[in-house]
C-alpha positions in Angstrom: -2.3 6.6 18.6 -4.5 3.9 16.5 -3.4 0.3 15.8 -4.2 -1.5 12.8 -3.7 -5.3 12.2 -3.8 -8.2 10.6 -3.7 -12.2 11.1 -2.6 -15.0 8.7 -1.3 -18.1 8.4 0.6 -20.5 5.7 -1.9 -23.0 3.9 0.0 -24.7 1.1 1.4 -22.4 -1.3 -0.8 -19.1 -0.2 -0.6 -17.2 2.8 -4.7 -16.6 4.4 -5.0 -13.2 6.2 -7.8 -11.7 8.5 -8.4 -7.9 8.0 -11.3 -7.4 10.2 -13.6 -9.7 8.4 -12.2 -9.6 5.6 -10.0 -13.1 4.7 -7.0 -12.0 1.9 -5.9 -15.2 -0.3 -2.1 -13.7 -0.9 0.3 -16.1 -3.2 3.8 -16.2 -5.3 4.7 -14.2 -8.4 2.9 -15.9 -10.6 -0.2 -17.9 -9.0 -3.6 -16.7 -8.9 -3.9 -14.9 -6.0 -2.7 -11.3 -5.6 1.1 -11.1 -4.7 1.9 -9.1 -0.9 3.6 -6.5 -3.1 0.3 -6.0 -5.5 -1.5 -5.2 -1.9 0.6 -3.0 -0.9 0.3 -1.4 -3.9 -3.6 -1.3 -3.6 -3.2 -0.3 -0.2 -0.8 2.6 -0.8 -3.3 3.8 -4.4 -6.4 3.4 -2.0 -4.5 5.5 0.6 -3.8 8.2 -1.3 -7.3 8.0 -3.2 -8.7 8.5 0.1 -6.4 10.9 1.6 -7.7 13.1 -1.5 -11.0 12.1 -0.7 -10.8 13.3 3.1 -8.8 16.7 2.5 -10.9 17.9 -0.3 -14.1 17.5 2.0 -12.1 19.0 5.3 -11.5 22.3 2.7 -14.6 21.8 0.8 -13.5 21.2 -2.4 -15.8 19.6 -5.0 -14.7 17.0 -7.2 -16.7 14.9 -9.7 -14.2 11.9 -10.3 -10.7 10.7 -8.2 -9.3 7.9 -10.0 -5.6 6.7 -10.2 -3.3 3.5 -10.8 0.0 2.7 -9.3 3.1 0.7 -10.5 5.9 -0.5 -8.4 8.9 -2.4 -9.4 10.8 -5.0 -7.6 14.4 -7.0 -8.8 13.3 -10.6 -7.9 17.0 -11.1 -7.5 16.8 -9.9 -4.5 14.2 -11.9 -3.5 16.0 -15.0 -4.5 19.2 -13.8 -2.2 21.5 -11.4 -3.9 23.0 -9.3 -1.7 23.7 -6.4 -3.6 19.8 -6.0 -4.6 17.1 -4.7 -1.9 14.5 -7.3 -2.2 11.4 -5.0 -1.3 9.8 -2.5 -3.8 12.7 -0.4 -5.2 10.3 2.1 -6.7 6.7 3.2 -6.8 4.9 5.5 -9.3 1.5 6.9 -8.9 -0.8 8.3 -11.7 -3.7 10.0 -9.9 -6.1 11.6 -11.8 -8.6 14.2 -10.2 -12.1 15.8 -12.2 -13.0 19.1 -10.4 -13.6 22.6 -11.8 -12.5 23.9 -8.0 -8.8 25.7 -8.8 -7.9 25.5 -5.1 -8.0 21.1 -6.0 -4.4 21.8 -6.6 -3.2 22.6 -3.2 -5.3 19.6 -1.6 -3.6 17.4 -4.2 -0.1 18.9 -2.3 -1.6 18.4 1.0 -2.7 15.0 -0.2 1.2 14.2 -1.1 2.4 15.1 2.5 -0.3 13.6 4.9 -1.3 10.5 3.2 -0.1 7.6 5.5 1.1 4.9 3.4 2.9 7.2 1.0 4.7 8.5 3.7 5.4 4.6 5.2 6.8 3.9 1.9 8.9 7.0 1.9 11.0 6.9 5.3 12.1 3.9 7.6 9.8 2.7 9.7 10.6 0.6 12.8 9.9 -3.1 12.0 9.7 -5.4 15.0 9.8 -9.1 14.4 9.1 -11.7 17.1 9.8 -15.2 16.6 8.8 -17.9 18.3 9.6 -22.3 17.7 7.5 -24.5 18.8 8.9 -28.2 19.0 5.8 -30.7 18.6 
């Protein structure tokens, strides 16, 4: 089992989140900072690209380039409190381009769809535990 971690705090209208030695500034929609949803999509896309690379290397399948685009749809009414609409990303679309002469690349892509950790996380229910602590000063 591997555990991944991040730490953060609110500073004004942005969240400052530390992952390893990198500090991310995350903001609201409309700010100059990326939103949590955009970072989620960036993480999901990078996970898919790296999964393809990992499986290609594992199976000794060569490629010249792997690139991609991802988009997610969110209805802001859910975040704004409409109980009939989920507040999260409702749909995610990947567009992956692989340049490869190796005929086995299709198999690599099929395996990547099954083995990509963040695609799996987005598609399945994930157990989430939130601990609240209110300090009175």
